[in-house]
N, C-alpha and C positions, 0 to 999 in steps of 0.2 A: 545474385543475392547468396550470402553466405549461409552456409548450413555446420554444424559441428557434428550432427549424426543424420545425414540428410534421407538415410533408407525410414529410420523412425520416424523424422520428422513428416516423412510424406506418405507414411502410410494409409491406404484407402482407410474408410471408416468401418468395414467388415472386418478388415485385419487388425485395425486398433481395437475395437471390440471383442475380436478373439483375446488380443493381449490383455485386455482389461479384464475379460472374466477369467483368464488363468490364474490373476495376479490377483484379483479380487479373493477368488475362494480361499487362496492363500494365507491373505492377510486377515480375512475374517476367522481362519481356523487358528493361525498363530496368535491373535488376539484373545478370542477366547480361550484358549488354553492358559493364556498367562496373564491375565487382567481381571482380577475378579470384579470390579463394576461394570465391565463388559459384559461378563460371561452372565451375572445375576441378573443384568435388564434383557439379554438375550432369554434366559430361564422363564424370567418372568413371562414371556411372549410367546413362550412357549417354543422357542427358535433354536435349533441347530446348526453349527456350520455346513452340513451337509445340504440343510435346507436350501441355500443358497446357490440354486442351478442356473439362474440368467441372473443378468444386471439389473433387469427389471425386478426381482427380488430382492435387490438391496431396500427397495421403499418399506419391506416387513421389517428392517432393523431398526433398531431404536438409536434417537441421536444421541451427540456427544454437545459438551457447552463447556464453556471456560470456567463456569463455577467448580467442574469437578475436578479441574486442575487444582484449583486451590485446596477443594475438599479433601483431595488424596494427596496434599504436598506433603513432602517434595519429589516422592519415589513411586508412589501407589500406583500409577498408571504404566510405567514402562514393564515391557513384554520381554524384558532381559534382564540377566543378572546384571549387578554392577562391576562385576569384572570383564564384560562385554562391551561396557560402553567406556569410549574415546575421549569425549567431552561432553562438557553440560553448557548449555545454555538458558537465558532465562529474563523475562520482564522485567521492567522496572520496579513493579509493585507499588507505582504510585497511588493507587485507588482500590491497594487492598493487598492481598498476601500475594506475592511474586508468583508468576507459573514459572517451573522446573522442566525442560525438555532434556533430551540425550538424542546421543549420536552413537552406531556402534561405525566400525570401520568401514564397513559396506555403505553407511547411513551418508557417511562424509564423502566417500568418492559418488554417491548420488547426489547429493548437493550440490557439489563443484560441476558434475555434467549438467543440468537442470541450470545453474546460473550461468555456465560458460555458453549453454544455446544461446543464453539470452544476450550475452556481448555478441555472439556470433551474430543474433540474426537482426544487430545494427550495424554491421560491418566492422565490429572490432577484431582486429590480427594480431598475431604475432611481434608486430611492428609498433604495437602501440604501447603507450605508457599511461597509465592508469593511474589518478588520483584521487584516493577512497577517503573520502571525509565524513564517511558515516563512522560511528562509533564504534571502538572495538570492545573487546570486554562480555561480559554477560548478555550484549544486545549483539542479534545475529547481523545486522546490518554490515559491519565492515568486515568479521571474517567471512561472511558469505560472498561479496564480492571479490576478497582478496581471493580464497579459493577458486573461483572462475577464472580471474584474471591468469592466475599460475597454471589453471588448464588448459588453456589457450597459447600458452606461452608467452602472454605480455608481461611486459614490466610494471612491479608496482610501488606507487607510494602510497605506504602506510600510513598517514601521517595523523588518522580519527579525526575527533571534531576539536573545534577551538582555537583560539590565536589566530583571527580571520587574516590580519597582515600576513604573517610568518604564511599562511595558507596561498593569499596568492602569491609572495615574493617565490615560494617552493614551485610553482606551476611555472612561473616564467624562468627560474633558475633551468627546473629538472626537464622543461619543455613535455608539461603534459598535454595528451591529446585528447585526452577523456576523463570527465568530471562525475564522481557518485559522491551523494548525498541528497538529503532530503530537499524537497522545492522549496520549503520557505530559506533554507540556508544558500542555496541558490541564488535565491532572490536577493541576500544578504550580501554575498560574495559578487554579484554584478553593481551594487549599489556602492560597494568600496572600492572595484575594478573601474567604476567610472568616476568614481570621487578623486580617486588617485592617477586617474589620466593614462593608465597603462593597458588599455584594452587592446591596443597592438602588439601588446608584446608575449600575449598570448598564443598558444600554439592549438588550444582546445578544439575540436572540431565536434563532439556531441558531448551530453551528458546521460546519464541515467538517474533518475529522481524518483523515490517511492517512501514508503513509513508514514505517511502523513496523505489526505485527499488534496486533492489540486485541481485546477480548472483548466480550460484549454487557454482563455485567457491568461492565467498565471505562465503557463507555457510560451505564448506569445511575449510576454514581457523577459521572460528568463533569456529566449532566442536571440530577443533584441538585444537584452543588455551584456550579454558574455559573447555572441556572436556565433552561437553553436546551433546545433539541432537539439531540441531536448525531448527524450524517450522517458514513456513512464513503464513503471514495473509494478507487479504486485505480489505480497510473500507475507506471510503470517508466521509469528514462533512456532506456534501450536502445528503449523504444517510441515514447514520445514526451516524457512526462512526465505530473504528473497532468492526467487527462483521459481517460484510457484508457475508466473505468468508473465509475460513480457510483450512491448510490441515489439513488430520488428519497421525497416524500412518503410514498409506502408503507412505506418500509423492509423491503421484500423481496427483498434481494439488489441488486446495481450492475449497471446496465445496461452493457453494453458497445456504444460506437459501432460498430455491425458495417459502416457503409458506409465506415469509416475502420481497422477492426480485426479480422480474422477469427481467430477463436478457435476451438482443438482442446482436448479431454481425450486426454490418452495415459497408457499404463502407462509409469511413472516407468522402468523395469527393461528393458523389452522395447521400447519405443518403439511400442508398436503403439496405434492409434487406436481408442478405446473406446466401447462404445455410449450414446447419448443416456442423461443421467440418471445416468451413472457417474461417481465420485469419482476424479480422479487427477492427473496433473501437466497444468499449463496451457500452451499453445503458444500464439504471436499470430505472425501475418503482416501487417503492413500492408500498406495496398492504395494511401495515396496519398500516401507521404513520397518527396519527391525528394532529398535530399541525402543522408540515411543510411536507407533502408528495411533492414528486418528481414523475413527470412524462414522460418518456422516456427521462431521463436526459444522457446528453453526457459527458462520462469520459474523453474522448478524449486517453485513454490508450487502446493501441493496444494487442489484445490477441486472445487466441480463446477458444471454447467451448468444454466440452469433454461430451456426453451425455451417455457413458457406464457405467454401475453402478462400484461402488468401491469396492474393496476386502474387506475392511471393513464391507461391508453391506449398507452404506448409500447410497440411491436410488439416491438423489441431485446433478445436474450436476456441473462439476467441471471446475472451468478455468485455464488454464496455466497462468503462470509467465508473466504479462505483460511485451512484448519485447523493452517497451517506450510507449512514449506518441506523438501523433501524434502535440500535439502542444508542444513538448520540443525536438522535433526533429531537430537537426541542419541542415540545408542545406549550405553545404561547396562545393567551387567550382562546383556547381549544383549537387553534390552528397550528398543524404539522410545518414545521421550519426545519430545514437541513442549512446546515453554515457555508456548505458550497454553493448555494444558491443565492446567497448573499457576497461572497465572494465574486460570482459570475455578474451580477449586478455593477459591484462597486467597479470591476475592471473595465467593464462593457461603457460605461457611463461614466468615467474619470474624465476623459477628454485631456489628457497630462496634468490633468492639476491634483490628482491622488497619486501617491506611492502603493504599493499593494498590500501593506501595513494595516492592519485595523483588527479589532477588538471587539466582541460583542458581549454586552451585560445584559444578563436578565436578573431582573429583582421582582419583589412583590410587598405594595403598598396599599394600606388600604384595602387589602384582598383582591387586588387588580395587577396580573404582570405588566411591568414595565420592560420596556423593551428597548436598549441605545445600543447604535454601531458607532464606534470610534472609528474614523478613520484619517490618516495622517495627510497632510497636504504635503506636495511636491516644494521643493525649496524655492523655486520659481513662484509660484503662487504665493507662499509665504511674505517673498519680498516685494510682491506687486499689491500694492495700495489702492489699488483702482476698481478691481474686480470685488465684487462684492459675496464673501464668502457666506451671508446667507442664501443668495441666489442659489448656488451650488449645493449646500445642504438640503433647499428644497426642491431641487433637481432629484437627487439620490434619494429623497424620501420617497416621492412621487414612483421612483422605477420602484422602490423596493415594494412599496403597496401594490402596484400593478403586477409585480413578479410572485409576492407571498401572499398578497390578498390580505392582508394585517398592516397595520403603521407602526413606524418605527421612528425614534427620536435619531438623527443622524449627527455628528458632532465633529467638524474638523479640528483635528489636535495639531497643534505643534512636529514640524517634522523630527523624526528621533525621539520623539515621546514617548512611545509604545516598544517594550523591551523586544528586542530581537533574541532569537532561540537559536545556540549552534545545533540542535536536534528538533524535536518536533515543536512545532509552533503552538502557543496556546490561545487559541483563538476564542473559545468561548467560557465566559467568567458568569456562572450561575448560581446566585446570591440566594433562592427561593429557599432551598435546603438547610439556610443557615440560621433562619430564624426561630 
């Protein structure tokens, strides 16, 4: 197994907790001294930085939220003067005012270190050529992977997103060995590679995919279509970007780099910290960020943490793939539904008849929620007039009812009729708030 920083990645739990506490106390003080919002909330609770004497004391500290980033837009949560900030990144702002984060020189070095550990964990070396099809610009994806690749000495193809045929030809011509993009775009690339008949010309060995939720079934589809090993990563713009957590070659959960990010699992309703092994909302506290520290940041991602050491030798805990987001969860006729549950059913029951491209449409008619799932047929099914499309729709409908406990109308639609995305796929259309 390859390590970027073997000493830090294999610390004993006792040693790791000592590092965390020392860094946590400094991060709390830096944030208290420089961020008015955090200081006011601490004062309201009667807390001072010196009251944090153990890792357990973190539970006394108030949470922070995405709303804070919008309320204090653009620089109200920065803990450093702007003259010390070397780079800004931001979200797209498609759901409201964009969130803005900043990085000092040390922050950028920390980010590159964390993301480079991620690449090293899946066997990437300075012999590799990394094709970065995440978007560059204010989005953290492209620059995050780019910095990681340069940290380990790998060559980078900074192609960004868009122009799928050019992407494929570039991968072939340049001999790319590692692909980095969103999983939905990896699926689209796989479709085009096979349509063009050039799969045997690729030199790809693995791919790093994140920035949106994806299932194990989707992983299998990507690996099959591109002939690679597909690895999951986790990151948030608010916390640092890609490199917060990642799978190793064991594919047994995503290692969180605990010397930089302290993770908790809480009850999303009460905010209570849950016992080890519980499923709940993931909360992060940065330990080494200078420009934009985050303290007890509520991610809204629902997952579980695994504390047992991994077979790879790393001792940092692992997070399981998030099953969904508490704020992205759909409530349909009183039932909680996560889009990832629907995707898992579609991919497991398709039998080759469907593509992984689907869309969930929720509406309200006569005060009752409607629930439709549109999923593309494969080219083979579309061309086969013998098999009954209606029978397949009934089979998928039954599987969805069994899994979700609620009925949905499944519609098989023509190939290529659902819009493709070169970034994050738009899987859900909820029209209920439009009425």
